[in-house]
N, CA, C and O atoms as a Tinker XYZ file with bonds, in Angstrom:
   480  protein
     1  N      0.936000   -1.064000    0.205000    73     2
     2  CA     0.315000   -0.056000   -0.107000    64     1     3
     3  C      0.657000    0.723000   -0.316000    63     2     4     5
     4  O      1.568000    0.774000    0.510000    81     3
     5  N      0.738000    1.925000   -1.058000    73     3     6
     6  CA     1.311000    3.418000   -1.105000    64     5     7
     7  C      0.356000    4.452000   -1.076000    63     6     8     9
     8  O     -0.646000    4.444000   -1.791000    81     7
     9  N      0.815000    5.923000    0.250000    73     7    10
    10  CA    -0.042000    6.574000    0.825000    64     9    11
    11  C      0.505000    7.920000    0.209000    63    10    12    13
    12  O      1.551000    8.461000    0.567000    81    11
    13  N     -0.369000    8.394000   -0.790000    73    11    14
    14  CA     0.329000    9.638000   -1.229000    64    13    15
    15  C     -0.589000   11.037000   -0.920000    63    14    16    17
    16  O     -1.763000   10.902000   -0.577000    81    15
    17  N     -0.110000   12.110000   -1.034000    73    15    18
    18  CA    -0.027000   13.470000   -1.279000    64    17    19
    19  C     -1.105000   13.966000   -2.141000    63    18    20    21
    20  O     -0.961000   15.054000   -2.699000    81    19
    21  N     -2.277000   13.203000   -2.319000    73    19    22
    22  CA    -3.001000   13.524000   -3.985000    64    21    23
    23  C     -3.549000   15.537000   -4.017000    63    22    24    25
    24  O     -4.299000   16.181000   -4.752000    81    23
    25  N     -2.895000   15.807000   -3.103000    73    23    26
    26  CA    -3.317000   17.568000   -3.250000    64    25    27
    27  C     -2.197000   18.121000   -3.933000    63    26    28    29
    28  O     -2.293000   19.269000   -4.368000    81    27
    29  N     -0.944000   17.342000   -4.119000    73    27    30
    30  CA     0.396000   18.225000   -4.409000    64    29    31
    31  C      0.174000   17.438000   -5.739000    63    30    32    33
    32  O     -0.277000   16.351000   -6.100000    81    31
    33  N      0.899000   18.904000   -6.441000    73    31    34
    34  CA     0.725000   17.995000   -8.513000    64    33    35
    35  C      1.839000   17.150000   -8.605000    63    34    36    37
    36  O      1.760000   16.039000   -9.129000    81    35
    37  N      2.970000   17.650000   -8.084000    73    35    38
    38  CA     4.286000   16.926000   -8.057000    64    37    39
    39  C      3.945000   15.512000   -7.961000    63    38    40    41
    40  O      4.035000   14.739000   -8.915000    81    39
    41  N      3.451000   15.100000   -6.490000    73    39    42
    42  CA     3.176000   13.862000   -6.192000    64    41    43
    43  C      1.866000   12.998000   -7.078000    63    42    44    45
    44  O      2.033000   11.788000   -7.227000    81    43
    45  N      0.803000   13.530000   -7.554000    73    43    46
    46  CA     0.084000   12.739000   -8.157000    64    45    47
    47  C      0.513000   12.444000   -9.630000    63    46    48    49
    48  O      0.096000   11.563000  -10.382000    81    47
    49  N      1.576000   13.536000   -9.877000    73    47    50
    50  CA     2.309000   13.352000  -11.323000    64    49    51
    51  C      3.178000   12.266000  -11.793000    63    50    52    53
    52  O      3.429000   11.757000  -12.886000    81    51
    53  N      3.758000   11.996000   -9.886000    73    51    54
    54  CA     4.784000   10.772000   -9.915000    64    53    55
    55  C      4.178000    9.358000  -10.043000    63    54    56    57
    56  O      4.523000    8.391000  -10.722000    81    55
    57  N      2.959000    9.586000   -8.995000    73    55    58
    58  CA     2.134000    8.730000   -8.689000    64    57    59
    59  C      1.337000    7.959000   -9.830000    63    58    60    61
    60  O      0.971000    6.786000   -9.766000    81    59
    61  N      1.197000    8.581000  -10.575000    73    59    62
    62  CA     0.133000    8.373000  -11.941000    64    61    63
    63  C      1.166000    7.830000  -13.103000    63    62    64    65
    64  O      0.927000    7.083000  -14.052000    81    63
    65  N      2.708000    8.622000  -12.605000    73    63    66
    66  CA     2.873000    7.186000  -13.902000    64    65    67
    67  C      3.361000    6.006000  -12.933000    63    66    68    69
    68  O      3.475000    4.930000  -13.520000    81    67
    69  N      3.577000    5.996000  -11.987000    73    67    70
    70  CA     3.615000    4.585000  -11.566000    64    69    71
    71  C      2.499000    3.772000  -11.442000    63    70    72    73
    72  O      2.465000    2.546000  -11.547000    81    71
    73  N      1.408000    4.686000  -11.167000    73    71    74
    74  CA     0.212000    3.627000  -11.593000    64    73    75
    75  C     -0.079000    2.915000  -13.026000    63    74    76    77
    76  O     -0.503000    1.762000  -13.100000    81    75
    77  N      0.226000    3.818000  -14.272000    73    75    78
    78  CA    -0.064000    3.184000  -15.111000    64    77    79
    79  C      0.778000    1.799000  -15.359000    63    78    80    81
    80  O      0.324000    0.828000  -15.964000    81    79
    81  N      2.355000    1.904000  -14.664000    73    79    82
    82  CA     3.126000    0.781000  -14.875000    64    81    83
    83  C      2.220000   -0.613000  -14.233000    63    82    84    85
    84  O      2.254000   -1.762000  -14.673000    81    83
    85  N      1.562000   -0.183000  -13.266000    73    83    86
    86  CA     1.126000   -1.249000  -11.729000    64    85    87
    87  C     -0.437000   -1.635000  -12.924000    63    86    88    89
    88  O     -1.562000   -1.148000  -12.811000    81    87
    89  N      0.033000   -2.613000  -13.958000    73    87    90
    90  CA    -1.271000   -3.132000  -14.983000    64    89    91
    91  C     -1.947000   -4.587000  -14.109000    63    90    92    93
    92  O     -2.987000   -5.188000  -14.373000    81    91
    93  N     -1.050000   -4.837000  -13.127000    73    91    94
    94  CA    -1.685000   -6.063000  -12.478000    64    93    95
    95  C     -2.281000   -5.711000  -11.355000    63    94    96    97
    96  O     -2.697000   -6.573000  -10.581000    81    95
    97  N     -2.410000   -4.366000  -11.099000    73    95    98
    98  CA    -2.591000   -3.871000   -9.871000    64    97    99
    99  C     -2.271000   -4.815000   -8.446000    63    98   100   101
   100  O     -2.949000   -5.584000   -7.766000    81    99
   101  N     -0.784000   -4.288000   -8.392000    73    99   102
   102  CA    -0.163000   -5.020000   -6.557000    64   101   103
   103  C     -0.520000   -3.997000   -5.959000    63   102   104   105
   104  O     -1.053000   -4.040000   -4.850000    81   103
   105  N     -0.245000   -2.769000   -6.693000    73   103   106
   106  CA    -0.034000   -1.577000   -5.580000    64   105   107
   107  C     -1.953000   -1.421000   -4.879000    63   106   108   109
   108  O     -2.999000   -1.438000   -5.529000    81   107
   109  N     -1.757000   -1.293000   -3.478000    73   107   110
   110  CA    -2.959000   -0.029000   -3.519000    64   109   111
   111  C     -2.583000    1.305000   -3.038000    63   110   112   113
   112  O     -1.911000    1.702000   -2.086000    81   111
   113  N     -3.446000    2.069000   -4.321000    73   111   114
   114  CA    -2.357000    3.670000   -3.437000    64   113   115
   115  C     -3.386000    4.477000   -3.081000    63   114   116   117
   116  O     -4.407000    4.729000   -3.720000    81   115
   117  N     -3.125000    4.772000   -2.268000    73   115   118
   118  CA    -4.273000    5.611000   -1.592000    64   117   119
   119  C     -3.926000    7.324000   -1.563000    63   118   120   121
   120  O     -2.884000    7.789000   -1.100000    81   119
   121  N     -5.087000    8.166000   -2.190000    73   119   122
   122  CA    -4.554000    9.251000   -1.432000    64   121   123
   123  C     -4.716000    9.719000    0.051000    63   122   124   125
   124  O     -5.310000    9.075000    0.915000    81   123
   125  N     -4.214000   10.714000    0.196000    73   123   126
   126  CA    -4.245000   10.913000    1.812000    64   125   127
   127  C     -5.353000   11.775000    2.000000    63   126   128   129
   128  O     -6.186000   11.604000    2.890000    81   127
   129  N     -5.384000   13.023000    0.884000    73   127   130
   130  CA    -6.908000   13.860000    1.046000    64   129   131
   131  C     -7.881000   12.947000    0.906000    63   130   132   133
   132  O     -8.825000   13.400000    1.553000    81   131
   133  N     -8.195000   11.914000    0.429000    73   131   134
   134  CA    -9.011000   11.020000    0.252000    64   133   135
   135  C     -9.558000   10.380000    1.494000    63   134   136   137
   136  O    -10.721000   10.230000    1.869000    81   135
   137  N     -8.409000   10.043000    2.033000    73   135   138
   138  CA    -8.516000    8.807000    3.209000    64   137   139
   139  C     -7.669000    9.561000    4.170000    63   138   140   141
   140  O     -6.529000    9.159000    4.405000    81   139
   141  N     -8.138000   10.612000    4.733000    73   139   142
   142  CA    -6.773000   11.192000    5.921000    64   141   143
   143  C     -6.631000   10.008000    7.176000    63   142   144   145
   144  O     -5.609000    9.596000    7.725000    81   143
   145  N     -7.764000    9.713000    7.354000    73   143   146
   146  CA    -7.962000    9.066000    8.859000    64   145   147
   147  C     -7.142000    7.808000    8.387000    63   146   148   149
   148  O     -7.135000    7.055000    9.361000    81   147
   149  N     -6.138000    6.963000    6.888000    73   147   150
   150  CA    -5.706000    5.812000    6.463000    64   149   151
   151  C     -4.117000    5.616000    7.746000    63   150   152   153
   152  O     -3.849000    4.702000    8.525000    81   151
   153  N     -3.649000    6.456000    7.551000    73   151   154
   154  CA    -2.456000    6.478000    8.567000    64   153   155
   155  C     -2.284000    6.586000    9.723000    63   154   156   157
   156  O     -1.214000    6.353000   10.285000    81   155
   157  N     -3.260000    6.937000   10.232000    73   155   158
   158  CA    -3.287000    6.942000   11.694000    64   157   159
   159  C     -3.616000    5.510000   12.816000    63   158   160   161
   160  O     -3.585000    5.582000   14.044000    81   159
   161  N     -3.818000    4.695000   12.286000    73   159   162
   162  CA    -4.702000    4.114000   12.667000    64   161   163
   163  C     -2.753000    2.585000   12.342000    63   162   164   165
   164  O     -2.735000    1.376000   12.574000    81   163
   165  N     -1.842000    3.284000   11.911000    73   163   166
   166  CA    -0.606000    2.899000   11.859000    64   165   167
   167  C      0.603000    4.183000   12.496000    63   166   168   169
   168  O      1.826000    4.152000   12.356000    81   167
   169  N     -0.457000    5.541000   13.402000    73   167   170
   170  CA     0.316000    5.681000   13.897000    64   169   171
   171  C      0.947000    7.320000   13.439000    63   170   172   173
   172  O      1.447000    8.112000   14.239000    81   171
   173  N      0.837000    7.459000   12.544000    73   171   174
   174  CA     1.525000    8.362000   11.770000    64   173   175
   175  C      0.392000    9.949000   11.658000    63   174   176   177
   176  O     -0.754000    9.795000   11.236000    81   175
   177  N      0.787000   11.089000   11.994000    73   175   178
   178  CA    -0.357000   11.999000   11.931000    64   177   179
   179  C     -0.005000   12.151000   10.543000    63   178   180   181
   180  O      0.729000   11.506000    9.794000    81   179
   181  N     -0.914000   13.446000   10.362000    73   179   182
   182  CA    -1.090000   14.028000    9.023000    64   181   183
   183  C      0.023000   14.796000    8.980000    63   182   184   185
   184  O      0.487000   14.957000    7.851000    81   183
   185  N      0.541000   15.274000    9.808000    73   183   186
   186  CA     1.932000   16.438000    9.430000    64   185   187
   187  C      3.236000   14.901000    8.963000    63   186   188   189
   188  O      3.827000   14.819000    7.887000    81   187
   189  N      3.313000   14.262000    9.707000    73   187   190
   190  CA     4.344000   12.845000    9.155000    64   189   191
   191  C      3.982000   12.486000    7.989000    63   190   192   193
   192  O      4.884000   12.055000    7.270000    81   191
   193  N      2.693000   12.532000    7.464000    73   191   194
   194  CA     2.041000   11.966000    6.352000    64   193   195
   195  C      2.785000   12.645000    5.236000    63   194   196   197
   196  O      3.014000   12.016000    4.203000    81   195
   197  N      3.135000   13.764000    5.367000    73   195   198
   198  CA     2.548000   15.175000    4.551000    64   197   199
   199  C      4.205000   15.528000    4.123000    63   198   200   201
   200  O      4.534000   16.122000    3.096000    81   199
   201  N      5.261000   14.941000    5.311000    73   199   202
   202  CA     6.449000   15.361000    5.349000    64   201   203
   203  C      7.167000   14.445000    4.562000    63   202   204   205
   204  O      8.060000   14.823000    3.803000    81   203
   205  N      6.780000   13.046000    4.711000    73   203   206
   206  CA     7.547000   11.890000    3.539000    64   205   207
   207  C      6.162000   10.629000    3.288000    63   206   208   209
   208  O      5.166000   10.371000    3.964000    81   207
   209  N      6.727000   10.040000    1.935000    73   207   210
   210  CA     5.870000    9.114000    1.170000    64   209   211
   211  C      6.025000    8.222000    2.713000    63   210   212   213
   212  O      6.819000    8.125000    3.648000    81   211
   213  N      4.547000    7.606000    2.214000    73   211   214
   214  CA     4.909000    6.270000    3.650000    64   213   215
   215  C      3.791000    5.231000    1.968000    63   214   216   217
   216  O      3.062000    5.499000    1.013000    81   215
   217  N      4.736000    3.491000    3.001000    73   215   218
   218  CA     4.096000    2.756000    2.010000    64   217   219
   219  C      4.478000    1.199000    3.141000    63   218   220   221
   220  O      5.530000    1.040000    3.760000    81   219
   221  N      3.482000    0.397000    3.131000    73   219   222
   222  CA     3.595000   -0.938000    3.842000    64   221   223
   223  C      4.183000   -1.667000    2.492000    63   222   224   225
   224  O      3.953000   -1.644000    1.283000    81   223
   225  N      5.027000   -2.290000    3.351000    73   223   226
   226  CA     6.070000   -3.354000    2.226000    64   225   227
   227  C      5.518000   -4.685000    2.136000    63   226   228   229
   228  O      4.927000   -4.835000    3.205000    81   227
   229  N      5.397000   -5.660000    1.493000    73   227   230
   230  CA     4.664000   -6.977000    1.173000    64   229   231
   231  C      4.412000   -7.391000    2.240000    63   230   232   233
   232  O      3.367000   -8.028000    2.365000    81   231
   233  N      5.339000   -7.164000    3.476000    73   231   234
   234  CA     5.156000   -7.826000    5.127000    64   233   235
   235  C      4.610000   -7.132000    6.147000    63   234   236   237
   236  O      4.454000   -7.411000    7.336000    81   235
   237  N      4.267000   -5.910000    5.311000    73   235   238
   238  CA     3.045000   -5.116000    6.082000    64   237   239
   239  C      3.892000   -3.639000    6.663000    63   238   240   241
   240  O      3.538000   -2.466000    6.783000    81   239
   241  N      5.125000   -4.358000    6.927000    73   239   242
   242  CA     5.910000   -3.038000    7.234000    64   241   243
   243  C      6.148000   -1.391000    6.710000    63   242   244   245
   244  O      6.435000   -1.136000    5.540000    81   243
   245  N      5.997000   -0.436000    7.660000    73   243   246
   246  CA     5.986000    0.246000    7.503000    64   245   247
   247  C      7.091000    0.914000    7.086000    63   246   248   249
   248  O      8.012000    1.015000    7.897000    81   247
   249  N      7.281000    1.662000    5.398000    73   247   250
   250  CA     8.801000    2.165000    4.881000    64   249   251
   251  C      8.270000    3.972000    4.549000    63   250   252   253
   252  O      7.235000    4.266000    3.951000    81   251
   253  N      9.535000    5.236000    5.255000    73   251   254
   254  CA     9.232000    6.410000    4.400000    64   253   255
   255  C     10.234000    6.002000    3.826000    63   254   256   257
   256  O     10.946000    5.004000    3.939000    81   255
   257  N     10.211000    7.720000    2.587000    73   255   258
   258  CA    11.243000    8.185000    2.338000    64   257   259
   259  C     11.502000    7.496000    1.314000    63   258   260   261
   260  O     10.569000    7.292000    0.538000    81   259
   261  N     13.108000    6.821000    0.944000    73   259   262
   262  CA    13.831000    6.983000   -0.213000    64   261   263
   263  C     13.265000    5.066000    0.034000    63   262   264   265
   264  O     13.329000    4.234000   -0.870000    81   263
   265  N     12.736000    4.766000    1.516000    73   263   266
   266  CA    12.607000    2.837000    1.672000    64   265   267
   267  C     11.006000    2.837000    0.911000    63   266   268   269
   268  O     10.757000    1.983000    0.060000    81   267
   269  N     10.244000    3.599000    1.205000    73   267   270
   270  CA     9.130000    3.520000    0.513000    64   269   271
   271  C      9.028000    3.429000   -0.821000    63   270   272   273
   272  O      8.076000    2.815000   -1.304000    81   271
   273  N     10.071000    4.075000   -1.696000    73   271   274
   274  CA    10.047000    4.444000   -3.023000    64   273   275
   275  C     10.661000    2.984000   -3.528000    63   274   276   277
   276  O     10.787000    2.829000   -4.743000    81   275
   277  N     11.092000    1.787000   -2.527000    73   275   278
   278  CA    12.292000    0.364000   -2.927000    64   277   279
   279  C     10.373000    0.141000   -2.661000    63   278   280   281
   280  O      9.632000   -0.542000   -3.368000    81   279
   281  N     10.136000    0.637000   -1.918000    73   279   282
   282  CA     8.869000   -0.654000   -1.441000    64   281   283
   283  C      7.675000   -0.450000   -3.456000    63   282   284   285
   284  O      7.100000   -1.159000   -4.283000    81   283
   285  N      7.898000    0.553000   -3.262000    73   283   286
   286  CA     6.927000    0.589000   -4.655000    64   285   287
   287  C      7.650000   -0.338000   -5.940000    63   286   288   289
   288  O      7.231000   -1.338000   -6.524000    81   287
   289  N      8.651000    0.287000   -6.070000    73   287   290
   290  CA     9.837000   -0.177000   -6.983000    64   289   291
   291  C     10.076000   -1.970000   -7.110000    63   290   292   293
   292  O     10.670000   -2.913000   -7.633000    81   291
   293  N      9.414000   -1.653000   -6.483000    73   291   294
   294  CA     9.938000   -4.125000   -5.778000    64   293   295
   295  C      8.563000   -4.040000   -6.550000    63   294   296   297
   296  O      8.725000   -4.843000   -7.469000    81   295
   297  N      7.241000   -3.480000   -6.683000    73   295   298
   298  CA     6.207000   -4.126000   -7.017000    64   297   299
   299  C      6.023000   -4.152000   -8.716000    63   298   300   301
   300  O      5.395000   -4.996000   -9.356000    81   299
   301  N      6.819000   -2.880000   -9.291000    73   299   302
   302  CA     6.623000   -2.474000  -10.512000    64   301   303
   303  C      7.560000   -2.688000  -11.967000    63   302   304   305
   304  O      8.715000   -2.273000  -12.066000    81   303
   305  N      7.070000   -3.171000  -12.696000    73   303   306
   306  CA     7.818000   -3.499000  -13.794000    64   305   307
   307  C      8.490000   -2.696000  -14.558000    63   306   308   309
   308  O      7.776000   -1.821000  -15.048000    81   307
   309  N      9.819000   -2.641000  -14.914000    73   307   310
   310  CA    10.355000   -1.765000  -15.504000    64   309   311
   311  C     11.209000   -1.129000  -14.059000    63   310   312   313
   312  O     12.314000   -0.651000  -14.315000    81   311
   313  N     10.796000   -1.099000  -12.671000    73   311   314
   314  CA    11.388000   -1.039000  -11.462000    64   313   315
   315  C     12.196000   -1.799000  -10.821000    63   314   316   317
   316  O     12.921000   -1.413000   -9.904000    81   315
   317  N     12.145000   -2.720000  -11.172000    73   315   318
   318  CA    12.363000   -3.781000   -9.992000    64   317   319
   319  C     13.793000   -4.077000   -9.558000    63   318   320   321
   320  O     14.272000   -4.031000   -8.425000    81   319
   321  N     14.342000   -4.378000  -10.672000    73   319   322
   322  CA    15.562000   -4.025000  -11.417000    64   321   323
   323  C     16.407000   -2.903000  -10.278000    63   322   324   325
   324  O     17.300000   -3.184000   -9.479000    81   323
   325  N     15.926000   -1.921000  -10.479000    73   323   326
   326  CA    16.623000   -0.346000   -9.782000    64   325   327
   327  C     16.146000   -1.050000   -8.286000    63   326   328   329
   328  O     17.167000   -1.395000   -7.691000    81   327
   329  N     15.197000   -1.294000   -7.683000    73   327   330
   330  CA    14.922000   -1.960000   -6.277000    64   329   331
   331  C     16.073000   -2.475000   -5.750000    63   330   332   333
   332  O     16.539000   -2.083000   -4.680000    81   331
   333  N     16.784000   -3.718000   -6.737000    73   331   334
   334  CA    17.096000   -4.715000   -6.147000    64   333   335
   335  C     18.707000   -3.689000   -6.244000    63   334   336   337
   336  O     19.213000   -3.505000   -5.137000    81   335
   337  N     19.185000   -3.296000   -6.997000    73   335   338
   338  CA    20.611000   -2.024000   -6.771000    64   337   339
   339  C     20.640000   -1.303000   -5.624000    63   338   340   341
   340  O     21.579000   -1.152000   -4.842000    81   339
   341  N     19.904000   -1.013000   -5.597000    73   339   342
   342  CA    20.450000    0.471000   -4.732000    64   341   343
   343  C     19.642000   -0.714000   -3.056000    63   342   344   345
   344  O     19.596000   -0.027000   -2.035000    81   343
   345  N     19.206000   -1.945000   -2.885000    73   343   346
   346  CA    19.021000   -2.221000   -1.845000    64   345   347
   347  C     20.636000   -3.079000   -1.406000    63   346   348   349
   348  O     21.030000   -3.376000   -0.278000    81   347
   349  N     21.243000   -3.286000   -2.592000    73   347   350
   350  CA    21.853000   -4.329000   -2.606000    64   349   351
   351  C     24.064000   -3.864000   -1.684000    63   350   352   353
   352  O     24.998000   -4.237000   -0.975000    81   351
   353  N     23.327000   -2.557000   -2.813000    73   351   354
   354  CA    24.815000   -1.825000   -2.117000    64   353   355
   355  C     24.449000   -1.073000   -0.916000    63   354   356   357
   356  O     23.710000   -0.107000   -0.725000    81   355
   357  N     25.569000   -2.179000    0.232000    73   355   358
   358  CA    26.010000   -1.252000    1.337000    64   357   359
   359  C     25.897000    0.226000    1.253000    63   358   360   361
   360  O     26.764000    0.697000    0.516000    81   359
   361  N     25.043000    1.168000    1.815000    73   359   362
   362  CA    25.197000    2.766000    2.379000    64   361   363
   363  C     24.430000    3.982000    1.165000    63   362   364   365
   364  O     24.443000    5.213000    1.201000    81   363
   365  N     23.563000    2.667000   -0.241000    73   363   366
   366  CA    23.329000    3.610000   -1.040000    64   365   367
   367  C     21.205000    3.941000   -0.520000    63   366   368   369
   368  O     20.590000    4.912000   -0.962000    81   367
   369  N     20.705000    3.119000    0.214000    73   367   370
   370  CA    19.333000    3.639000    0.755000    64   369   371
   371  C     19.466000    4.927000    1.941000    63   370   372   373
   372  O     18.869000    5.986000    2.137000    81   371
   373  N     20.541000    4.229000    2.560000    73   371   374
   374  CA    20.531000    5.973000    4.070000    64   373   375
   375  C     21.099000    7.412000    2.681000    63   374   376   377
   376  O     20.665000    8.534000    2.416000    81   375
   377  N     21.928000    6.788000    2.281000    73   375   378
   378  CA    21.897000    8.364000    1.394000    64   377   379
   379  C     20.877000    8.703000    0.240000    63   378   380   381
   380  O     20.421000    9.785000   -0.130000    81   379
   381  N     20.715000    7.682000   -0.111000    73   379   382
   382  CA    18.949000    7.983000   -1.284000    64   381   383
   383  C     17.910000    8.607000    0.078000    63   382   384   385
   384  O     16.944000    9.261000   -0.315000    81   383
   385  N     18.023000    8.478000    1.323000    73   383   386
   386  CA    16.771000    8.623000    2.137000    64   385   387
   387  C     17.208000   10.139000    2.593000    63   386   388   389
   388  O     16.280000   10.888000    2.897000    81   387
   389  N     18.758000   10.729000    2.674000    73   387   390
   390  CA    19.300000   11.788000    3.072000    64   389   391
   391  C     18.757000   12.826000    2.352000    63   390   392   393
   392  O     18.267000   13.858000    2.811000    81   391
   393  N     18.882000   12.468000    1.078000    73   391   394
   394  CA    18.908000   13.268000   -0.220000    64   393   395
   395  C     17.121000   13.749000   -0.130000    63   394   396   397
   396  O     16.589000   14.859000   -0.104000    81   395
   397  N     16.525000   12.276000   -0.098000    73   395   398
   398  CA    15.075000   12.547000   -0.304000    64   397   399
   399  C     14.626000   13.571000    1.046000    63   398   400   401
   400  O     13.699000   14.329000    0.759000    81   399
   401  N     15.007000   13.664000    2.079000    73   399   402
   402  CA    14.607000   14.472000    3.356000    64   401   403
   403  C     14.683000   15.781000    2.644000    63   402   404   405
   404  O     13.770000   16.596000    2.513000    81   403
   405  N     16.098000   15.874000    2.136000    73   403   406
   406  CA    16.476000   17.612000    1.706000    64   405   407
   407  C     15.247000   18.289000    0.500000    63   406   408   409
   408  O     14.768000   19.419000    0.405000    81   407
   409  N     15.047000   17.124000   -0.248000    73   407   410
   410  CA    13.995000   17.625000   -1.433000    64   409   411
   411  C     13.049000   17.868000   -0.624000    63   410   412   413
   412  O     12.400000   18.870000   -0.926000    81   411
   413  N     12.707000   17.298000    0.344000    73   411   414
   414  CA    10.843000   16.913000    0.931000    64   413   415
   415  C     10.724000   18.187000    1.399000    63   414   416   417
   416  O      9.777000   18.918000    1.108000    81   415
   417  N     11.723000   18.525000    2.180000    73   415   418
   418  CA    11.848000   19.846000    3.008000    64   417   419
   419  C     11.500000   21.040000    1.576000    63   418   420   421
   420  O     10.518000   21.732000    1.311000    81   419
   421  N     12.847000   20.835000    0.890000    73   419   422
   422  CA    12.462000   21.820000   -0.060000    64   421   423
   423  C     11.146000   22.265000   -0.980000    63   422   424   425
   424  O     10.678000   23.382000   -1.201000    81   423
   425  N     10.835000   21.251000   -1.322000    73   423   426
   426  CA     9.682000   21.276000   -2.095000    64   425   427
   427  C      8.291000   21.523000   -1.278000    63   426   428   429
   428  O      7.253000   21.788000   -1.884000    81   427
   429  N      8.332000   21.447000   -0.279000    73   427   430
   430  CA     7.623000   22.477000    0.722000    64   429   431
   431  C      7.829000   23.940000    0.772000    63   430   432   433
   432  O      7.167000   24.557000   -0.062000    81   431
   433  N      8.327000   24.403000    1.281000    73   431   434
   434  CA     9.039000   25.729000    0.796000    64   433   435
   435  C      8.360000   26.550000   -0.695000    63   434   436   437
   436  O      8.136000   27.747000   -0.873000    81   435
   437  N      8.152000   25.345000   -1.642000    73   435   438
   438  CA     8.010000   26.294000   -2.959000    64   437   439
   439  C      6.802000   26.625000   -2.991000    63   438   440   441
   440  O      6.121000   25.672000   -2.611000    81   439
   441  N      5.753000   28.131000   -3.446000    73   439   442
   442  CA     4.638000   28.628000   -3.865000    64   441   443
   443  C      3.666000   27.678000   -3.983000    63   442   444   445
   444  O      2.706000   27.598000   -3.217000    81   443
   445  N      3.899000   26.853000   -5.040000    73   443   446
   446  CA     3.031000   25.962000   -5.877000    64   445   447
   447  C      2.890000   24.508000   -5.305000    63   446   448   449
   448  O      2.074000   23.753000   -5.834000    81   447
   449  N      3.588000   24.120000   -4.333000    73   447   450
   450  CA     4.184000   23.039000   -3.741000    64   449   451
   451  C      2.834000   22.580000   -2.613000    63   450   452   453
   452  O      1.823000   23.242000   -2.376000    81   451
   453  N      3.202000   21.318000   -2.084000    73   451   454
   454  CA     1.321000   20.657000   -1.436000    64   453   455
   455  C      1.663000   22.091000    0.361000    63   454   456   457
   456  O      2.756000   22.579000    0.646000    81   455
   457  N      1.119000   22.190000    0.675000    73   455   458
   458  CA     0.904000   23.216000    2.081000    64   457   459
   459  C      0.481000   21.889000    3.182000    63   458   460   461
   460  O      0.029000   20.752000    3.046000    81   459
   461  N      0.761000   22.451000    3.921000    73   459   462
   462  CA     0.180000   21.695000    5.084000    64   461   463
   463  C     -1.324000   22.615000    5.548000    63   462   464   465
   464  O     -1.451000   23.837000    5.467000    81   463
   465  N     -2.043000   21.931000    5.887000    73   463   466
   466  CA    -3.500000   22.939000    6.111000    64   465   467
   467  C     -3.303000   23.458000    7.643000    63   466   468   469
   468  O     -3.273000   22.888000    8.734000    81   467
   469  N     -3.172000   24.951000    7.165000    73   467   470
   470  CA    -3.059000   25.690000    8.299000    64   469   471
   471  C     -4.808000   25.653000    9.169000    63   470   472   473
   472  O     -5.943000   25.863000    8.742000    81   471
   473  N     -4.040000   25.132000   11.068000    73   471   474
   474  CA    -5.302000   25.842000   11.789000    64   473   475
   475  C     -5.936000   26.808000   11.758000    63   474   476   477
   476  O     -5.360000   27.821000   11.361000    81   475
   477  N     -7.092000   26.884000   12.081000    73   475   478
   478  CA    -8.392000   28.072000   11.836000    64   477   479
   479  C     -8.232000   28.703000   13.019000    63   478   480
   480  O     -8.954000   29.655000   13.315000    81   479
């Protein structure tokens, strides 16, 4: 299962790409704007969900950031090889996750990027 920010144009575009590849329907794609309560059952707040991509792997473990991307890639034709490569080389995933964290903070600061809802 992949939890994504359906309110973000960039996120929708990337997930749309992945969904087109998922012809076998192996991944359950869940837009958090349509189902804001979905991650609460896993102990993830709305703010945390909007900061990083989240996915559950085949064993039901929650992954985030670059690790969530690898979870997605493992299920998709055309990306399985990439999941194997980045998982096999020691140190690659932590570096990717660090880079993802920088990117995630940067995208949130852009005027057209996804914004967290403001408290009234």
